[in-house]
C-alpha positions in Angstrom: 20.3 -7.9 2.6 17.5 -5.8 5.3 14.8 -4.2 3.9 13.0 -1.0 5.7 9.6 0.0 4.2 7.8 2.9 5.9 4.4 3.6 6.1 1.6 5.8 7.6 2.9 9.3 6.8 -0.1 12.0 5.8 -1.0 15.4 6.0 -2.6 15.9 9.7 -3.9 19.4 11.6 -1.9 20.5 14.3 -2.8 18.9 17.6 -3.3 15.7 15.6 -1.9 12.3 15.8 -0.2 9.8 13.7 0.9 6.4 13.5 3.8 5.6 11.8 5.3 2.0 10.7 8.0 0.5 9.7 8.3 -2.8 8.3 11.9 -4.8 8.1 12.4 -8.0 5.9 15.6 -10.0 5.3 17.3 -10.1 8.7 16.9 -10.9 11.9 15.1 -7.9 13.3 15.2 -8.5 16.9 18.9 -8.2 17.3 18.8 -4.5 15.7 18.4 -1.0 17.6 16.3 0.2 15.7 15.2 4.5 15.2 13.5 6.8 13.8 14.8 9.5 12.2 13.7 12.7 10.3 14.7 15.5 7.9 13.1 18.5 7.5 13.9 20.8 4.1 17.0 22.6 4.9 18.5 20.9 7.7 20.0 17.6 8.8 19.0 14.8 9.5 18.0 14.1 13.2 17.4 11.3 15.6 13.4 11.4 16.8 13.8 7.9 19.1 15.6 4.9 19.1 14.4 1.2 20.7 16.7 -1.3 21.6 16.2 -5.1 21.0 14.6 -5.5 24.9 12.7 -2.4 24.5 15.0 0.1 26.0 14.0 3.6 24.5 15.2 7.1 24.1 13.6 10.2 22.8 15.0 13.7 21.6 13.6 16.5 24.0 11.4 17.7 21.4 9.2 14.8 21.1 9.3 14.0 24.8 5.7 13.6 26.1 4.4 13.4 22.8 5.9 10.2 20.9 5.9 6.8 21.7 8.3 4.4 19.6 7.8 0.9 20.4 8.4 -2.6 18.3 7.1 -6.0 17.9 9.6 -8.4 17.2 7.4 -11.3 16.3 6.2 -9.1 13.5 9.5 -7.7 12.5 7.7 -3.7 12.8 8.4 -1.1 14.7 6.0 2.1 15.2 6.1 5.7 16.3 2.7 6.6 17.4 2.6 10.7 17.1 0.3 12.6 19.2 -0.1 16.6 19.6 1.7 17.0 16.5 3.1 20.7 15.6 3.7 22.3 12.7 7.3 22.0 13.3 7.3 18.4 13.1 6.9 18.5 9.1 9.8 16.4 7.9 10.0 13.1 5.8 10.5 10.3 8.5 12.9 7.4 7.9 13.3 4.2 9.6 16.9 2.8 10.8 18.2 -0.8 11.8 21.8 -0.9 13.0 23.6 -3.6 14.6 24.3 -2.8 18.4 28.0 -2.4 17.3 26.9 -0.1 14.2 29.2 -2.0 11.9 25.9 -2.5 9.7 23.3 0.4 9.3 20.2 0.2 7.0 17.7 2.8 6.0 14.0 2.6 4.4 13.1 5.2 1.6 11.3 7.8 4.1 7.3 9.1 4.4 6.5 12.0 4.3 4.8 13.9 7.6 3.3 17.1 6.7 1.5 19.0 9.6 -0.6 22.0 8.6 -3.9 23.7 8.6 
C-alpha cells in the first residue's frame, strides 16, 4: 500500500514563498506520475502541477512562472516550490501519485497553505 505524506504548508504573506514536500513509501516511487492538487473552501479540487517519472512537467496556467514541481526518485519525494504567493493560492494542497495507466491512484492527507497579510 502506497502512503503519501505532505509537509511544508503554513501561513505566509503575499509575495512570499513556501516549499511543499511529499514523501512516499510502500511502492516503487519512480514509476508513478506525481502531482500536486489543491482545494479551496467551496471549490473543486484542481490540478496545480504534475511530473512524470523521467521529469516531464506540466502546470496549471494560474501557477506558471511562480511554482516549480520536482522529484527525487532516490528519496521517493516530490516537491513544490511556490514563489510569489497570492491570497488566491490559499487552499489545502494534496499530493497524488498514480500509475501511468491510471488504474491505481493514491492521495496524501493534505497540507494547508494560507496566504494572508
